[in-house]
N, C-alpha and C positions, 0 to 999 in steps of 0.2 A: 572365227579362227583365222589367224594370219597365214600367209602362204607358206612361210617357213615352218610353222607348226604343223600345217597340213602335210607337208612333204615328210617331216620327221615321223608323224603318226603313220603315214602310208608305208614308209620304209620299215617301221617296227612291226606293223601288221604283216607285211610280207615275210619278214624274218621269222616271226612267230609261226606262221603257216609252214615255212620251210623247215623249221625246227621240229614241228610235230611229225612231219614226214620222215625226219632223220632219226627219231627216237628208237624205232626197232633196230636200225642199223647201228646205233650207238651201243645197244645192248650186245649185239653180235660182235662188235669190235672188241668190247671189253672181255667177253667170254672167250674170244679167239686168243687173246693174250694168255689166258689161263690154260688153254688147251694146246696152244701152238707147239710147245716143246714136245708134247707127246706125239702130235701129228707129224711134226717135222721129220723125226728119225724114221717113223713108219713109212711116210710117203717117199723119202729118199731111198729107203731100202727097196720098196716096191718098184720104184722107177729104175734103179740100177739093175734089179733082178729082171725087169722087163727088157732091158738092153740085151740080156743074154738070149731072149727069145726074139729080139729085134722087131717088135711091133711098131716102133716109132720111126724106123728108117724106111727108105724106099726099097723096092725089090732089089734094085742094083746094089744099094748099100748093104742090105741083108746078106746078099751073095758075097760081097767083099769081106764082110766081117767073118762069115763062116770059113772063108778061105785063108784067113790070117792064121799064123802060127799061134798056138794057145798062149805062149808067153807074151806075145805082142798084144793079143786081145785082152789078156789079163791086166796088162799095164794100162791099156786104154780104159778099161772099166775102173781101175783105181783112180785114174785122172778124173773121170766123170764123177765118181763118188766124191772125191775131194772137192770138185767144183760145186756140186749140188750141196754138200754140207756147208761150204763157205757161204753160198747164197742163202741157205736156210738160216744160218747163224746171223747173217746181216739182217734178214727180215725180222727174226725174233728180237734182236737187239733194238731195232728201230721201233718195233711195237712196244716193247717194255719201256723204252726211253720216253716215248710220247705219253703212254698211260701214266708212268711214274711222275712225270712233270705235272700233269693235270691233277693226279691224285694228291700229290704233295701240296699243291696250291689249295685244293679243296679242303684237305685235312687241316692246313694251317688256318684257314678261315673258321672252320668248325672249332678248332682248339682255342681260338682267340676270343670266344664268347661263351659265357655260361648258359646263355639262352640259344637254343637251336633256331628259334624264330628269328632272332637278330642275325645269326650267322647266315641263314638262308636268304634273308633280305639283302644282306651285303653281297652274297654270291649272285643272287638274281640281278642286282644292280650292276655288278661288275661284268656279268655276262650279257647285259642288256636284254634280259628276257622279258621285261615288262616295264611300263612307265605309267604310274609310279611303281617302284619295287615293293609292293605290300604283300605280306604273307597272310593268307586266310586258310581256314580249314573247311573240309567237306567231310561229313560223318560217313565212315565207310560201311556202317551197318553190320548186320550179322549178329550172332549171339555174343553177349558180353562174356569175355574171358574171366575165369574164376582165379582169384589170386592164390598162389601156392603158399605153402608154409615158408618157403625161402623169401618170397616177396614180402610177406608180413614181417619176417625177421629183419630184412633190410630196411623196411619202413618203420621198424621199432613200434609195432602195434600188436595188440593181442588178437587171439583167434576170432573174437566176436566183434572187434571194432569195425565199424562200417568204412568201406573204401569206395571211392568213386572210380569210374573207368571210362576212358575215352579211346575209341579206335577211329583214327582220322587220317585223312590225306592232307598234307600241307601243300598249298598251291601258290605259285606266283604267276599272275596273269591266268592263263588257262593250262599251265604246265604243272603236273604233279612232281614235286621235288622230293617228297618224303612220305612214307607211310609210318604211322606211329601208334604204339600201344602205350597208354598212360594210366598207371594205377596211382591214385592220389588220395591224400588224407583230408577229407572235408573239414574235420574238426580243427585243423591247423591253418585253415584259410578263413577269410572273413565271409559273412553271409552274402555280401554283394559279389564277392568272387565266385562263390558257389552258384549263385543265381546266373551269373554271366556264363559260366561253364555249361550250365544246363540249357540255356536258352539262346545262345548266340554262336556264330562261327568264328569267334575270336580265338586265336591260338592260346594255349595254356600259358606259355612264356610271357605273352603280352598281358594276360589277365592278372598274373601274380607278380609282375615285375616290381611292384612297390615293396615286396618282401625282401628285395635285394638278395635273392637266392644265389647259391653257388652250386657248381656241378662237380660231382664225384664220378668220374668215368670208371665203370666196372669192366667193360670189355669193348674191344673194337675188332671187327672181323671183315676182311676183304671178301665180298660176296654176301650171300644170304645166310644169316644165322637162323636158328629156330624161331618161328613165328613171322618171318619175313617172306615176301613174295620171291619166287624163284629168280627173277631178273634183277634183284637187288645187287647193287655194286659195292655197297659199304653198309655195315650194320654196327650200331652203337647201343650200348646198354649203360645206363647211368642213374644215379640217385641225385635228386635236387634237394638242397637243404636251405632252410631259412637262416637268417643271420644268427639265430641262437643255436644253430647246428642241428635242429630237429629236422628229420626228413619230411618232405611234403609230397614227394612224387618219385616213382620209379618209371623210367621211360625205356622203351625199346624202339629205336629209330632205324628205319630201313630206307636208305637213300637210293633214288632211282637213277637209271641211265641218263635222264634229262640233265643231270648235273655235269655230265662229261661230254655233252654234245659240242662239236667244234663251233 
C-alpha cells in the first residue's frame, strides 16, 4: 500500500469510528426538531413564570424586583417573554433549516433511483461513509412476517400463491443505512435470482436489476411508520414492477439516523 493510500484509509477508518459514536446523537437531533415546537412554548412559559418567583436572580435582584411597581414589573416580564420567544423561534428555525436541507438532499437521491440499493450506494459515496461504497445486507432474523390481503392485492397474486420474504439491514461499510421488509413473488423471478436471494447477502435490487424494474412509491412518512424501528427518520413503502408492469416486490424501507449524520 502506498503512503497516500495508507493515509486515506486511516482517515476513513477514523471518520467511520467517529460516525458510529455520533449515531445516537443524530437520532436525538432529528427527534428534537419534531418536538422542539412543543417544548419551546412550554419551556418559555415555565421560565417566565419562574421569574415571578425570582429563582434565577440573586437575593438582591429578587428584593429589587419585589419592590418594583407592578406595572413596571409586568412590562419587564413582557420584555423577557418576547426575548425568550424570539430566541426559541430562532433555534427552531435553524433546526428546521438544517434538517430540511439534509432531508431534501437525501430524498432527492432516493427519488432519482428505482433501486434503493443504488440510491444508498450513491448516498454512502457522497457522504464518504465507506470505500468502496458497496451496499450489502445482513439478515435481521426473527419470525417471518405474514403477507396481508392488501399486500397480495398490491402484488396481484392469489391467496395461495407463494411469496418470498426478506427482513434485512442494508449496510455500507459497518453502518446500517436502512432496515427493510421485502415481500416478493418468486414465480416472477428467475431460478438463479431466487437461489441468490436464499443463499447470499446480495441486496434484492442488485439481484433483480437485469429485470429493469421500476418503482411505484405508495407512501413516504417522516419518522417511523408501522413495522419500522422507533428511531427511523424516514419510511417508504413501494411496489417494484418488471418491465412488463407485473409487480415483483412490495418493500417497506426504514431509513436510519446514520443517513443524516454530519
